[in-house]
C-alpha positions in Angstrom: -1.1 35.0 -194.8 -1.7 38.0 -192.6 -2.8 37.5 -189.0 -5.2 40.1 -187.5 -4.8 38.5 -184.1 -1.9 36.9 -182.1 -1.7 34.0 -179.7 -3.3 34.9 -176.4 -5.9 37.3 -178.0 -9.6 36.9 -177.3 -11.8 36.5 -180.3 -15.6 36.5 -180.9 -17.5 34.2 -183.2 -17.5 35.8 -186.7 -14.5 38.1 -186.0 -11.8 38.1 -188.7 -8.7 36.2 -187.5 -6.5 35.8 -190.5 -6.4 36.8 -194.2 -5.3 34.2 -196.7 -3.9 35.3 -200.0 -3.6 33.3 -203.1 -2.7 34.1 -206.7 -6.4 34.3 -207.6 -8.2 35.6 -204.4 -7.8 37.0 -200.9 -10.2 35.9 -198.2 -10.6 36.2 -194.5 -11.1 33.3 -192.0 -13.4 34.1 -189.1 -13.3 32.7 -185.6 -15.9 29.8 -185.5 -16.7 30.6 -181.8 -15.8 32.9 -178.9 -12.5 32.0 -177.3 -8.8 32.7 -177.1 -6.2 31.9 -179.7 -4.0 29.4 -178.0 -1.6 28.7 -180.8 -0.8 29.9 -184.3 0.5 27.0 -186.3 1.4 28.8 -189.6 3.2 32.1 -189.1 2.6 35.1 -191.3 4.2 35.0 -194.8 4.4 31.2 -194.8 2.5 28.8 -197.1 -0.1 26.4 -195.8 -1.6 23.3 -197.4 -5.2 23.6 -198.6 -6.6 21.7 -195.7 -4.1 22.7 -193.0 -5.1 23.8 -189.5 -3.6 27.2 -189.1 -4.5 28.1 -185.5 -6.1 26.7 -182.4 -8.8 28.5 -180.4 -9.9 27.5 -177.0 -13.6 28.2 -176.4 -14.7 30.5 -173.6 -16.7 27.8 -171.9 -13.5 25.8 -171.4 -11.8 29.0 -170.1 -14.6 29.7 -167.7 -14.4 26.2 -166.3 -10.7 26.6 -165.8 -11.1 29.9 -164.0 -13.6 28.5 -161.5 -11.3 25.8 -160.1 
């Protein structure tokens, strides 16, 4: 696993966030929406289960609400 971003980085929908490497294939996971990576749950060079959550992204609409208060 190779992270293109780190916790605290802003991402845009469709932007590559992490590259997953297996014995058979390498593929990239894109951000599902605009936001900020709030937490990386699986560090680089560690293994993750097939259905594991590897990071958390807070959407920009949530961030905008937090900034207006």
